Backbone as CSV, one residue per row, in Angstrom:
resi,resn,N_x,N_y,N_z,CA_x,CA_y,CA_z,C_x,C_y,C_z
1,MET,25.874,11.819,10.598,24.493,12.251,10.781,24.423,13.481,11.678
2,GLY,25.320,13.569,12.639,25.362,14.728,13.512,24.444,14.554,14.697
3,GLY,24.685,15.374,15.746,23.807,15.313,16.919,24.135,14.136,17.785
4,VAL,23.281,13.194,17.881,23.441,12.016,18.726,24.229,10.957,17.997
5,GLU,25.266,10.424,18.629,26.088,9.394,17.997,25.329,8.095,17.883
6,ASP,25.647,7.312,16.851,24.919,6.077,16.594,25.684,4.855,17.072
7,ASP,26.460,5.045,18.214,27.228,3.924,18.743,26.542,3.319,19.956
8,GLU,25.250,3.579,20.121,24.490,3.037,21.246,24.371,1.529,21.109
9,PRO,24.501,0.776,22.203,24.392,-0.691,22.128,23.094,-1.114,21.497
10,ALA,23.153,-2.226,20.733,21.978,-2.699,19.994,20.827,-3.012,20.924
11,SER,21.119,-3.668,22.054,20.045,-4.060,22.964,19.321,-2.855,23.521
12,LYS,20.062,-1.747,23.757,19.437,-0.547,24.289,18.571,0.116,23.240
13,ARG,19.052,0.128,21.984,18.257,0.697,20.891,16.972,-0.086,20.720
14,MET,17.056,-1.396,20.803,15.886,-2.212,20.603,14.841,-1.962,21.693
15,LYS,15.305,-1.797,22.927,14.386,-1.573,24.031,13.626,-0.287,23.828
16,LEU,14.324,0.767,23.390,13.678,2.047,23.166,12.668,1.944,22.047
17,SER,13.055,1.339,20.946,12.153,1.208,19.806,10.918,0.409,20.176
18,SER,11.104,-0.630,20.934,9.983,-1.469,21.335,8.989,-0.676,22.177
19,GLU,9.509,0.125,23.087,8.632,0.881,23.971,7.789,1.881,23.192
20,GLU,8.407,2.595,22.252,7.654,3.587,21.501,6.591,2.910,20.640
21,LEU,6.948,1.832,19.987,6.007,1.176,19.092,4.917,0.453,19.861
22,ARG,5.177,0.076,21.112,4.129,-0.527,21.922,3.034,0.494,22.198
23,ARG,3.430,1.757,22.353,2.439,2.796,22.603,1.652,3.108,21.336
24,LEU,2.321,3.026,20.197,1.654,3.389,18.946,0.734,2.302,18.457
25,SER,1.064,1.051,18.568,0.261,-0.045,18.039,-0.470,-0.741,19.155
26,ASN,-1.281,-1.330,18.832,-2.139,-1.746,19.949,-1.761,-1.879,20.716
27,GLY,6.881,-13.534,22.518,8.272,-13.556,22.192,8.884,-14.816,22.760
28,SER,9.378,-14.777,22.091,9.988,-16.020,22.552,11.461,-15.973,22.269
29,THR,12.233,-16.894,22.869,13.670,-16.934,22.641,13.960,-17.428,21.247
30,ILE,15.093,-16.987,20.719,15.478,-17.363,19.361,16.266,-18.666,19.398
31,LYS,15.848,-19.625,18.623,16.527,-20.909,18.570,17.444,-20.964,17.363
32,GLU,18.564,-21.627,17.536,19.482,-21.790,16.418,18.875,-22.717,15.383
33,PRO,18.938,-22.343,14.093,18.367,-23.199,13.062,19.143,-24.503,12.940
34,VAL,18.420,-25.585,12.723,19.057,-26.880,12.585,19.324,-27.155,11.123
35,ALA,20.251,-28.074,10.863,20.603,-28.423,9.490,19.398,-29.008,8.778
36,GLY,19.211,-28.578,7.528,18.099,-29.087,6.749,16.795,-28.391,7.046
37,SER,16.844,-27.274,7.820,15.621,-26.548,8.134,15.183,-25.729,6.940
38,SER,13.980,-25.098,7.077,13.438,-24.319,5.964,14.312,-23.127,5.627
39,ARG,15.165,-22.709,6.562,16.030,-21.581,6.270,16.965,-21.875,5.116
40,ASP,17.373,-23.177,4.968,18.285,-23.543,3.895,17.641,-23.398,2.534
41,LEU,16.297,-23.354,2.492,15.597,-23.265,1.219,15.345,-21.830,0.808
42,MET,15.623,-20.881,1.684,15.369,-19.483,1.375,16.433,-18.939,0.427
43,ALA,16.067,-17.872,-0.297,17.022,-17.259,-1.226,18.202,-16.701,-0.443
44,ARG,19.391,-17.005,-0.885,20.575,-16.537,-0.193,20.873,-15.086,-0.580
45,PRO,21.426,-14.302,0.358,21.745,-12.916,0.054,22.736,-12.824,-1.102
46,LEU,22.516,-11.864,-1.979,23.417,-11.605,-3.090,24.097,-10.272,-2.864
47,GLN,25.034,-9.941,-3.717,25.711,-8.670,-3.625,25.355,-7.851,-4.849
48,SER,24.741,-6.685,-4.636,24.328,-5.861,-5.762,25.527,-5.179,-6.382
49,GLU,25.314,-4.629,-7.583,26.412,-3.967,-8.288,26.901,-2.748,-7.527
50,GLY,26.000,-2.117,-6.772,26.394,-0.937,-6.024,27.052,-1.269,-4.701
51,GLY,27.271,-2.540,-4.409,27.922,-2.942,-3.177,26.969,-3.134,-2.020
52,GLU,25.666,-2.938,-2.241,24.677,-3.110,-1.180,24.082,-4.502,-1.259
53,GLU,23.996,-5.173,-0.122,23.526,-6.553,-0.081,22.051,-6.636,-0.444
54,VAL,21.713,-7.620,-1.277,20.330,-7.795,-1.704,19.913,-9.234,-1.473
55,VAL,18.594,-9.468,-1.477,18.044,-10.811,-1.307,17.038,-11.063,-2.420
56,GLY,16.688,-12.339,-2.593,15.726,-12.692,-3.629,16.412,-13.138,-4.908
57,SER,15.710,-13.940,-5.683,16.293,-14.501,-6.901,16.556,-13.461,-7.974
58,LYS,15.838,-12.339,-7.964,16.015,-11.298,-8.972,17.082,-10.281,-8.577
59,GLY,17.451,-10.288,-7.311,18.485,-9.359,-6.859,18.066,-7.911,-6.838
60,VAL,16.774,-7.652,-6.602,16.292,-6.269,-6.618,15.822,-5.792,-5.238
61,ILE,15.816,-6.695,-4.250,15.348,-6.333,-2.911,16.548,-6.055,-2.016
62,LYS,16.654,-4.833,-1.530,17.748,-4.471,-0.636,17.498,-5.090,0.746
63,LYS,18.500,-5.788,1.235,18.339,-6.521,2.487,17.993,-5.602,3.652
64,VAL,18.663,-4.460,3.749,18.418,-3.540,4.863,16.972,-3.077,4.870
65,GLU,16.468,-2.686,3.699,15.082,-2.236,3.611,14.119,-3.375,3.926
66,PHE,14.424,-4.556,3.441,13.569,-5.722,3.640,13.443,-6.052,5.122
67,VAL,14.566,-6.077,5.826,14.555,-6.398,7.258,13.826,-5.316,8.043
68,ARG,14.039,-4.067,7.662,13.414,-2.964,8.391,11.886,-2.988,8.290
69,ILE,11.351,-3.268,7.094,9.889,-3.267,6.969,9.280,-4.497,7.651
70,ILE,10.045,-5.607,7.725,9.561,-6.772,8.469,9.516,-6.442,9.964
71,ALA,10.564,-5.793,10.466,10.592,-5.399,11.874,9.445,-4.436,12.187
72,LYS,9.207,-3.501,11.277,8.115,-2.544,11.463,6.772,-3.268,11.536
73,ALA,6.584,-4.261,10.660,5.341,-5.029,10.648,5.171,-5.815,11.947
74,LEU,6.260,-6.386,12.459,6.194,-7.140,13.708,5.761,-6.247,14.866
75,TYR,6.352,-5.068,14.945,5.974,-4.139,16.006,4.511,-3.722,15.873
76,SER,4.079,-3.440,14.641,2.704,-2.993,14.413,1.695,-4.075,14.782
77,LEU,2.086,-5.340,14.594,1.202,-6.454,14.931,1.239,-6.792,16.419
78,GLY,2.113,-6.116,17.153,2.192,-6.340,18.588,3.238,-7.355,19.013
79,TYR,4.054,-7.834,18.058,5.103,-8.805,18.384,6.382,-8.055,18.757
80,ILE,6.347,-7.422,19.921,7.420,-6.529,20.338,8.755,-7.259,20.507
81,LYS,8.729,-8.397,21.214,9.964,-9.145,21.456,10.545,-9.678,20.150
82,SER,9.684,-10.146,19.274,10.158,-10.682,17.995,10.805,-9.589,17.151
83,GLY,10.197,-8.410,17.160,10.784,-7.293,16.421,12.141,-6.907,16.974
84,ALA,12.245,-6.877,18.307,13.526,-6.528,18.939,14.586,-7.586,18.652
85,HIS,14.196,-8.875,18.679,15.132,-9.956,18.378,15.621,-9.847,16.934
86,LEU,14.725,-9.505,16.015,15.114,-9.366,14.614,16.131,-8.245,14.440
87,GLU,15.889,-7.131,15.090,16.841,-6.013,15.011,18.209,-6.419,15.570
88,GLU,18.184,-7.109,16.711,19.436,-7.467,17.375,20.204,-8.529,16.583
89,GLU,19.494,-9.551,16.103,20.164,-10.640,15.403,20.689,-10.204,14.037
90,SER,19.911,-9.376,13.341,20.326,-8.934,12.002,21.357,-7.815,12.065
91,GLY,21.385,-7.091,13.190,22.281,-5.943,13.279,21.765,-4.756,12.484
92,ILE,20.491,-4.815,12.075,19.881,-3.744,11.289,18.802,-3.089,12.141
93,PRO,19.049,-1.908,12.698,18.050,-1.249,13.546,16.900,-0.694,12.726
94,LEU,15.715,-0.736,13.291,14.563,-0.157,12.613,14.756,1.340,12.437
95,HIS,15.232,1.995,13.496,15.517,3.425,13.440,16.909,3.683,14.009
96,SER,17.514,4.762,13.590,18.805,5.154,14.164,18.575,5.656,15.589
97,SER,19.642,5.772,16.352,19.511,6.206,17.744,18.954,7.614,17.834
98,VAL,19.313,8.490,16.890,18.821,9.866,16.939,17.325,9.908,16.657
99,VAL,16.827,9.028,15.788,15.392,8.968,15.511,14.650,8.409,16.719
100,ASN,15.227,7.421,17.388,14.613,6.889,18.610,14.488,7.972,19.682
101,VAL,15.530,8.795,19.809,15.482,9.907,20.760,14.376,10.881,20.367
102,PHE,14.276,11.165,19.071,13.252,12.071,18.565,11.847,11.549,18.876
103,MET,11.612,10.262,18.648,10.310,9.664,18.923,9.977,9.735,20.409
104,ARG,10.967,9.470,21.240,10.747,9.506,22.685,10.403,10.932,23.134
105,GLN,11.089,11.911,22.577,10.826,13.298,22.944,9.410,13.714,22.552
106,ILE,8.937,13.243,21.396,7.578,13.565,20.962,6.565,12.970,21.922
107,LEU,6.716,11.707,22.260,5.758,11.033,23.133,5.784,11.583,24.551
108,GLU,6.930,12.111,24.981,7.039,12.672,26.321,6.712,14.159,26.360
109,GLY,6.484,14.765,25.192,6.115,16.170,25.142,7.275,17.131,25.338
110,ASN,8.490,16.707,25.004,9.657,17.597,25.070,9.788,18.332,23.728
111,TRP,8.940,19.340,23.550,8.790,19.949,22.226,10.035,20.682,21.749
112,ASP,10.609,21.526,22.609,11.781,22.299,22.188,12.948,21.381,21.843
113,GLU,13.152,20.349,22.668,14.245,19.410,22.406,13.997,18.638,21.115
114,SER,12.743,18.282,20.858,12.437,17.499,19.656,12.681,18.308,18.384
115,VAL,12.418,19.617,18.431,12.680,20.469,17.266,14.173,20.522,16.979
116,VAL,14.983,20.574,18.045,16.442,20.572,17.870,16.909,19.238,17.308
117,THR,16.388,18.148,17.868,16.768,16.810,17.401,16.361,16.607,15.951
118,LEU,15.222,17.154,15.558,14.752,17.034,14.175,15.800,17.524,13.195
119,ARG,16.485,18.601,13.540,17.508,19.150,12.648,18.790,18.329,12.659
120,ASN,18.924,17.430,13.621,20.113,16.572,13.690,19.897,15.219,13.013
121,ILE,18.679,14.984,12.513,18.386,13.707,11.865,19.095,13.589,10.521
122,GLY,19.351,14.718,9.886,20.062,14.699,8.605,19.167,14.946,7.409
123,LEU,18.057,15.657,7.605,17.152,15.960,6.502,17.759,17.049,5.619
124,THR,17.665,16.860,4.320,18.254,17.815,3.380,17.245,18.829,2.863
125,ASP,15.958,18.496,2.965,14.913,19.383,2.478,14.449,20.299,3.611
126,GLU,14.765,21.584,3.492,14.408,22.533,4.546,12.896,22.687,4.685
127,ARG,12.180,22.517,3.592,10.719,22.620,3.663,10.130,21.508,4.526
128,THR,10.711,20.317,4.422,10.254,19.207,5.263,10.540,19.479,6.728
129,VAL,11.710,20.037,7.007,12.072,20.367,8.391,11.098,21.381,8.966
130,LYS,10.771,22.410,8.183,9.857,23.446,8.667,8.440,22.901,8.847
131,SER,7.999,22.063,7.915,6.655,21.489,8.023,6.541,20.594,9.248
132,ALA,7.585,19.780,9.506,7.589,18.913,10.679,7.644,19.745,11.959
133,SER,8.454,20.805,11.949,8.541,21.691,13.114,7.194,22.351,13.389
134,PHE,6.483,22.698,12.320,5.166,23.311,12.464,4.209,22.378,13.195
135,LEU,4.197,21.101,12.793,3.324,20.131,13.442,3.661,19.964,14.920
136,ILE,4.954,19.926,15.218,5.393,19.750,16.608,4.988,20.949,17.459
137,LEU,5.263,22.144,16.949,4.953,23.354,17.713,3.456,23.595,17.814
138,GLU,2.705,23.142,16.833,1.246,23.230,16.904,0.726,22.387,18.069
139,GLN,1.303,21.185,18.240,0.930,20.329,19.370,1.304,21.005,20.688
140,LYS,2.479,21.620,20.725,2.910,22.354,21.914,1.918,23.476,22.223
141,PHE,1.484,24.185,21.201,0.532,25.284,21.343,-0.771,24.801,21.979
142,PHE,-1.318,23.715,21.461,-2.591,23.209,21.972,-2.463,22.694,23.401
143,GLU,-1.346,22.078,23.722,-1.189,21.567,25.087,-1.019,22.704,26.093
144,LEU,-0.400,23.796,25.659,-0.299,24.960,26.537,-1.688,25.556,26.797
145,LEU,-2.508,25.606,25.755,-3.881,26.073,25.940,-4.653,25.130,26.853
146,ASP,-4.401,23.845,26.678,-5.076,22.835,27.491,-4.718,23.000,28.963
147,GLU,-3.494,23.474,29.219,-3.032,23.704,30.586,-3.359,25.117,31.077
148,GLU,-4.168,25.838,30.258,-4.594,27.197,30.585,-3.411,28.151,30.697
149,LYS,-2.428,27.963,29.839,-1.279,28.868,29.770,-1.379,29.664,28.470
150,ALA,-2.364,30.571,28.442,-2.673,31.308,27.216,-1.513,32.187,26.768
151,MET,-0.828,32.846,27.690,0.276,33.735,27.312,1.446,32.948,26.733
152,ASP,1.735,31.781,27.323,2.807,30.933,26.781,2.433,30.434,25.387
153,ALA,1.152,30.100,25.208,0.692,29.653,23.903,0.812,30.771,22.878
154,LEU,0.437,31.981,23.274,0.546,33.138,22.376,1.999,33.403,22.013
155,ASN,2.885,33.286,22.982,4.315,33.498,22.722,4.851,32.440,21.755
156,THR,4.397,31.176,21.922,4.808,30.106,21.006,4.322,30.394,19.588
157,LEU,3.102,30.887,19.483,2.537,31.200,18.171,3.302,32.329,17.496
158,ARG,3.639,33.371,18.262,4.293,34.555,17.687,5.770,34.329,17.373
159,THR,6.486,33.682,18.293,7.946,33.607,18.168,8.477,32.300,17.581
160,GLU,7.615,31.257,17.553,8.102,29.968,17.068,7.350,29.470,15.830
161,ILE,6.025,29.560,15.862,5.239,29.020,14.752,5.193,29.974,13.565
162,ALA,4.809,31.224,13.802,4.675,32.196,12.715,5.966,32.411,11.926
163,PRO,7.147,32.515,12.583,8.385,32.734,11.820,8.743,31.611,10.851
164,LEU,8.144,30.438,10.996,8.438,29.339,10.081,7.933,29.638,8.671
165,GLY,6.913,30.497,8.576,6.376,30.842,7.260,5.644,29.688,6.602
166,VAL,5.068,28.811,7.408,4.347,27.649,6.885,2.853,27.803,7.179
167,ASN,2.034,27.743,6.147,0.575,27.725,6.297,0.071,28.916,7.119
168,ASP,0.141,30.102,6.516,-0.286,31.323,7.209,-1.762,31.282,7.611
169,SER,-2.591,30.651,6.788,-4.012,30.578,7.138,-4.218,29.752,8.410
170,ARG,-3.408,28.713,8.579,-3.492,27.900,9.788,-3.016,28.699,11.003
171,VAL,-2.019,29.555,10.814,-1.534,30.399,11.906,-2.642,31.332,12.376
172,ARG,-3.378,31.926,11.429,-4.494,32.801,11.797,-5.591,32.012,12.515
173,GLU,-5.784,30.782,12.068,-6.783,29.934,12.722,-6.374,29.611,14.151
174,LEU,-5.092,29.335,14.346,-4.606,29.036,15.695,-4.772,30.234,16.622
175,SER,-4.580,31.425,16.093,-4.713,32.623,16.926,-6.130,32.778,17.460
176,SER,-7.121,32.279,16.689,-8.506,32.393,17.137,-8.798,31.484,18.326
177,TYR,-8.007,30.415,18.471,-8.223,29.503,19.595,-7.889,30.157,20.934
178,ILE,-7.025,31.159,20.896,-6.623,31.804,22.146,-7.794,32.538,22.784
179,VAL,-8.667,33.110,21.964,-9.803,33.854,22.502,-11.085,33.038,22.487
180,SER,-10.983,31.751,22.131,-12.169,30.909,22.079,-12.666,30.616,23.489
181,PRO,-13.950,30.749,23.743,-14.492,30.500,25.086,-14.270,29.066,25.565
182,SER,-14.148,28.145,24.633,-14.004,26.739,25.031,-12.735,26.500,25.826
183,TYR,-11.728,27.377,25.628,-10.478,27.199,26.366,-10.460,28.002,27.663
184,CYS,-11.517,28.802,27.890,-11.573,29.586,29.118,-12.344,28.877,30.217
185,SER,-12.962,27.752,29.870,-13.760,27.031,30.845,-12.870,26.340,31.869
186,PRO,-13.198,26.465,33.166,-12.383,25.821,34.208,-12.601,24.314,34.267
187,THR,-13.631,23.812,33.554,-13.929,22.383,33.596,-12.884,21.610,32.813
188,ARG,-12.303,20.599,33.419,-11.276,19.801,32.774,-11.767,18.360,32.649
189,SER,-11.450,17.747,31.532,-11.894,16.377,31.280,-11.145,15.408,32.182
190,LEU,-11.866,14.384,32.666,-11.243,13.373,33.514,-10.269,12.518,32.725
191,LYS,-10.475,12.437,31.389,-9.613,11.617,30.545,-8.607,12.467,29.789
192,GLN,-8.288,13.648,30.323,-7.439,14.590,29.616,-6.055,14.011,29.315
193,ASP,-5.441,13.379,30.303,-4.103,12.828,30.105,-4.102,11.744,29.043
194,THR,-5.161,10.915,29.031,-5.258,9.856,28.036,-5.398,10.435,26.642
195,VAL,-6.247,11.455,26.506,-6.456,12.103,25.218,-5.166,12.754,24.732
196,ARG,-4.444,13.388,25.665,-3.211,14.071,25.304,-2.173,13.067,24.807
197,ALA,-2.043,11.940,25.519,-1.082,10.927,25.104,-1.441,10.365,23.730
198,ARG,-2.734,10.176,23.499,-3.165,9.643,22.215,-2.885,10.647,21.092
199,SER,-3.055,11.950,21.378,-2.801,12.957,20.365,-1.316,13.033,20.032
200,ARG,-0.467,12.758,21.012,0.970,12.722,20.733,1.314,11.549,19.819
201,SER,0.662,10.433,20.042,0.871,9.287,19.162,0.391,9.604,17.755
202,LYS,-0.731,10.328,17.675,-1.245,10.745,16.378,-0.267,11.694,15.696
203,LEU,0.331,12.583,16.476,1.338,13.495,15.940,2.507,12.716,15.359
204,LEU,2.942,11.684,16.074,4.055,10.874,15.600,3.703,10.175,14.292
205,GLU,2.457,9.752,14.147,2.018,9.133,12.901,2.041,10.139,11.754
206,GLU,1.635,11.381,12.040,1.653,12.422,11.009,3.087,12.755,10.598
207,LEU,3.986,12.793,11.569,5.395,13.047,11.257,5.980,11.905,10.439
208,GLN,5.519,10.700,10.730,5.986,9.517,10.004,5.634,9.616,8.522
209,LYS,4.464,10.168,8.219,4.055,10.350,6.829,4.853,11.449,6.143
210,LEU,5.276,12.427,6.927,5.966,13.591,6.368,7.446,13.339,6.127
211,LEU,8.090,12.639,7.046,9.526,12.410,6.951,9.840,11.323,5.917
212,PRO,11.034,11.362,5.319,11.406,10.347,4.315,11.366,8.941,4.893
213,ALA,11.048,7.959,4.041,10.950,6.566,4.488,12.294,6.037,4.973
214,THR,13.380,6.626,4.508,14.701,6.194,4.967,14.946,6.606,6.414
215,VAL,14.191,7.565,6.895,14.325,8.035,8.277,13.370,7.275,9.187
216,MET,12.099,7.213,8.782,11.090,6.485,9.552,10.265,5.645,8.586
217,VAL,10.291,4.328,8.777,9.559,3.422,7.888,8.066,3.707,7.991
218,PRO,7.376,3.910,6.869,5.939,4.215,6.904,5.145,3.088,7.560
219,GLU,4.082,3.470,8.235,3.202,2.502,8.886,2.501,1.653,7.827
220,GLY,2.463,0.333,8.055,1.759,-0.570,7.155,2.425,-0.758,5.802
221,ARG,3.733,-0.515,5.717,4.419,-0.614,4.433,4.423,-2.041,3.895
222,LEU,4.696,-3.029,4.747,4.729,-4.419,4.298,3.339,-4.861,3.829
223,GLU,2.327,-4.507,4.593,0.964,-4.851,4.197,0.603,-4.233,2.845
224,HIS,1.034,-2.997,2.644,0.760,-2.320,1.370,1.422,-3.050,0.204
225,LEU,2.665,-3.485,0.388,3.384,-4.191,-0.682,2.714,-5.521,-1.008
226,VAL,2.282,-6.245,0.030,1.638,-7.538,-0.185,0.297,-7.351,-0.895
227,GLU,-0.489,-6.389,-0.440,-1.774,-6.126,-1.086,-1.581,-5.700,-2.536
228,GLN,-0.579,-4.894,-2.777,-0.286,-4.445,-4.140,0.051,-5.625,-5.036
229,ALA,0.851,-6.558,-4.513,1.223,-7.738,-5.297,-0.011,-8.587,-5.613
230,LEU,-0.904,-8.769,-4.650,-2.105,-9.561,-4.875,-3.034,-8.902,-5.903
231,VAL,-3.178,-7.596,-5.805,-4.043,-6.881,-6.748,-3.490,-6.975,-8.167
232,LEU,-2.173,-6.843,-8.305,-1.564,-6.952,-9.631,-1.739,-8.349,-10.214
233,GLN,-1.616,-9.372,-9.370,-1.837,-10.745,-9.838,-3.275,-10.939,-10.283
234,ARG,-4.201,-10.416,-9.513,-5.613,-10.552,-9.862,-5.930,-9.825,-11.169
235,ASP,-5.397,-8.611,-11.321,-5.673,-7.835,-12.528,-5.054,-8.467,-13.765
236,ALA,-3.956,-9.209,-13.582,-3.300,-9.842,-14.718,-3.883,-11.203,-15.059
237,CYS,-4.820,-11.685,-14.225,-5.413,-13.004,-14.446,-6.499,-12.917,-15.517
238,MET,-6.293,-13.603,-16.628,-7.210,-13.523,-17.764,-8.588,-14.086,-17.448
239,PHE,-8.645,-15.130,-16.622,-9.913,-15.808,-16.364,-10.466,-15.500,-14.966
240,HIS,-9.999,-14.414,-14.354,-10.430,-14.134,-12.980,-11.921,-13.851,-12.921
241,ASN,-12.570,-14.499,-11.970,-13.994,-14.308,-11.738,-14.157,-13.303,-10.601
242,SER,-14.870,-12.218,-10.868,-15.012,-11.164,-9.876,-15.706,-11.638,-8.613
243,LEU,-16.482,-12.744,-8.718,-17.168,-13.261,-7.540,-16.243,-14.079,-6.651
244,ASP,-15.117,-14.494,-7.200,-14.154,-15.293,-6.443,-13.095,-14.361,-5.860
245,LYS,-13.297,-13.912,-4.623,-12.410,-12.910,-4.021,-11.317,-13.530,-3.160
246,GLU,-11.370,-14.824,-2.962,-10.393,-15.466,-2.078,-9.045,-15.589,-2.766
247,MET,-7.996,-15.079,-2.107,-6.638,-15.166,-2.635,-5.721,-15.614,-1.501
248,SER,-4.672,-16.325,-1.845,-3.753,-16.859,-0.839,-2.344,-16.306,-1.054
249,LEU,-1.641,-16.155,0.066,-0.245,-15.713,-0.003,0.698,-16.873,-0.285
250,TYR,0.193,-18.097,-0.186,1.063,-19.269,-0.317,1.444,-19.568,-1.763
251,SER,0.685,-19.062,-2.714,0.991,-19.331,-4.122,0.492,-18.183,-4.974
252,ASP,1.043,-18.062,-6.182,0.606,-17.019,-7.102,-0.827,-17.276,-7.542
253,HIS,-1.561,-16.223,-7.726,-2.972,-16.342,-8.111,-3.104,-16.624,-9.604
254,GLN,-3.902,-17.621,-9.926,-4.158,-17.944,-11.331,-5.467,-18.721,-11.430
255,CYS,-6.416,-18.170,-12.177,-7.703,-18.840,-12.377,-7.647,-19.679,-13.651
256,GLY,-8.364,-20.799,-13.640,-8.432,-21.650,-14.823,-9.625,-21.301,-15.697
257,ARG,-9.722,-21.982,-16.819,-10.847,-21.740,-17.726,-12.186,-22.127,-17.102
258,ASP,-12.146,-22.976,-16.081,-13.386,-23.396,-15.456,-14.074,-22.260,-14.706
259,GLN,-13.415,-21.129,-14.594,-14.006,-19.986,-13.934,-15.014,-19.257,-14.806
260,ILE,-15.011,-19.531,-16.124,-15.962,-18.875,-17.013,-16.909,-19.909,-17.599
261,PRO,-18.151,-19.541,-17.916,-19.113,-20.494,-18.477,-18.595,-21.076,-19.797
262,SER,-18.652,-22.392,-19.941,-18.131,-23.028,-21.163,-19.106,-24.061,-21.743
263,GLN,-20.226,-24.359,-21.042,-21.193,-25.344,-21.521,-22.600,-24.759,-21.518
264,ALA,-23.360,-25.087,-22.582,-24.754,-24.663,-22.669,-25.637,-25.603,-21.859
265,LEU,-26.404,-25.056,-20.952,-27.281,-25.858,-20.107,-28.703,-25.927,-20.654
266,GLN,-29.073,-24.991,-21.490,-30.435,-24.973,-22.058,-30.351,-24.672,-23.559
């Protein structure tokens, strides 16, 4: 992968991932399973033809991807310790160590370092690298203006953002902010630090959408898959009543004939 080595201890990786995801989204000890527990009834891992371990009776779900989206869902729901335990016990990290470093740099506002780390993640599409760099440097630009460092912001715009050749109209728009009176006011918001931290989290969410899912698992991916499965079941149900919106995850959805009128009352 290059850049940062991925030999960091699992417990340390988990701690870092937990901290970043705690900021973005709003535990208990792990017990050994006993004989005859529900775990014995779960589908056992299979081996795919390509040599990658899979789970499920159909053999189409890659175990690594499955564990990663579950860990992502746990963190998003606020179950930080459970997500960290899952990463540690499975040996499957949610993110590589270099991605964890990248996320930390974004949240801490280390813009120049984060741009360098971005190129060490292993992205093959140069357009994606430039687009992500643009978003990062744009945040750097606004924070410099926020700190009333207009010349530094102008230098960032001229020497770092413009040479990327991404979204020239946005570059012209950014240049207008330098002479905008709103940035010349000496009045500073009392909640400035809070707003800035929140905008960095928003930046990380935007980068998450831009970068490949193999690098950063998309937010709400597990929820999207579950909702998609429920919608497909509902659409395939011949007797589904549109007024009956209740669906359960415990069993496949199927309406009976009693859902449609079958007797004349008058």
